[in-house]
Structure formats: structure tokens, C-alpha cells
C-alpha positions in Angstrom: 0.0 0.0 0.0 2.8 2.4 0.9 4.5 1.8 -2.5 1.2 2.5 -4.3 0.6 5.7 -2.3 4.1 6.9 -3.0 3.5 6.4 -6.8 0.1 8.1 -6.6 -1.6 4.9 -7.8 -5.3 4.4 -7.2 -5.2 0.6 -7.2 -6.9 -0.9 -4.1 -6.2 -4.6 -4.8 -3.0 -6.1 -3.7 -2.3 -7.8 -7.0 -2.9 -4.5 -8.8 -0.5 -2.7 -6.4 2.2 -5.3 -7.0 1.9 -4.9 -10.7 2.2 -1.2 -10.2 5.4 -1.8 -8.3 6.7 -3.9 -11.2 5.8 -1.1 -13.7 7.7 1.3 -11.5 10.8 -0.9 -11.5 10.6 -1.5 -7.7 10.4 -5.3 -8.1 10.5 -7.8 -10.9 7.4 -9.6 -12.2 8.5 -13.0 -10.9 8.7 -11.6 -7.3 5.3 -10.0 -7.7 3.9 -13.3 -8.8 5.5 -15.1 -5.9 3.9 -12.5 -3.5 0.5 -12.9 -5.2 0.7 -16.7 -4.8 1.7 -16.3 -1.2 -1.2 -14.0 -0.5 -3.6 -16.4 -2.3 -2.3 -19.4 -0.3 -2.4 -17.6 3.1 -5.9 -16.3 2.4 -7.0 -19.8 1.4 -5.7 -21.3 4.6 -7.3 -18.7 6.7 -10.7 -19.2 4.9 -10.4 -22.9 5.4 -9.8 -22.4 9.1 -12.8 -20.1 9.4 -15.0 -22.5 7.6 -13.8 -25.4 9.8 -14.6 -23.4 12.9 -18.1 -22.6 11.7 -18.7 -26.3 10.9 -17.5 -27.4 14.3 -19.6 -24.6 15.9 -16.8 -23.0 17.8 -15.7 -19.3 17.7 -13.8 -18.5 14.5 -10.4 -17.0 15.2 -9.0 -17.3 11.7 -5.7 -18.7 13.0 -3.7 -21.0 10.9 -2.5 -24.0 13.0 0.6 -25.5 11.3 0.1 -28.7 13.3 -3.2 -29.3 11.4 -1.5 -28.9 8.0 -0.1 -31.7 5.9 3.6 -31.6 5.0 3.1 -30.0 1.6 0.9 -27.2 3.1 3.5 -26.6 5.9 6.3 -26.3 3.2 4.1 -23.9 1.2 3.4 -21.9 4.4 7.2 -21.6 5.0 7.7 -20.5 1.4 4.9 -17.9 1.7 6.5 -16.5 4.9 9.9 -16.3 3.2 8.3 -14.3 0.4 6.7 -12.0 2.9 10.0 -11.6 4.7 11.8 -10.7 1.5 9.0 -8.1 0.7 9.4 -6.6 4.1 13.1 -6.2 3.4 12.4 -4.6 0.1 10.0 -2.1 1.6 12.4 -1.3 4.5 15.2 -0.7 2.0 13.0 1.3 -0.3 11.8 3.7 2.4 15.2 3.7 4.3 13.5 2.3 7.4 16.8 1.0 8.7 17.7 4.7 9.4 14.6 5.2 11.6 15.1 4.5 15.3 
């Protein structure tokens, strides 16, 4: 969102904002695609957790419980978190956040 605001982009969707960052030369298309896939995967896991809570008739917290995931899903979760971590580094570098104390 911060990158889109800086570029005066009106896009409200994350995928659109990421494509704007690609167009602005802030990241490459492959990384934007990886981030979009990570978002889709995390959103899907959260939705599945919410639906399971509703079905079991207990309060929905939306938390993803890694112990309830299969091995492939846990690996994909780790990959998604690595992509998010790399994006956080990109944003910190772009906005010189390492200089803020």
C-alpha cells in the first residue's frame, strides 16, 4: 500500500498494487507473482480455518494452525512466509526504514 501511495496509484487490490510496483521498477514480475501466490495461499488457509470453525460450531479466530496442515501445506506456508519476509526487506530498503530509530 505504501509503495502504491508513493507512486500516486489508485489501485486498491494487492495484485494490482504489486503490478504497479513492477511497472515502477521496484520489483520484478517474478517476485510480484510469488507474493501474489503467497497471499492467495495464506488467504485460502485462513478461509479454510474459518469454515472449519463454523462447521465445528466454535468461535472462529482465523488462526492457521501449522500442526493441522499436511507436509506440503507446511512447506508452502514456509515459502509464503519467506516471500513476505523478502518483501518486508524490500520495503524497508526502499523507504530507508533502517535509518529510523
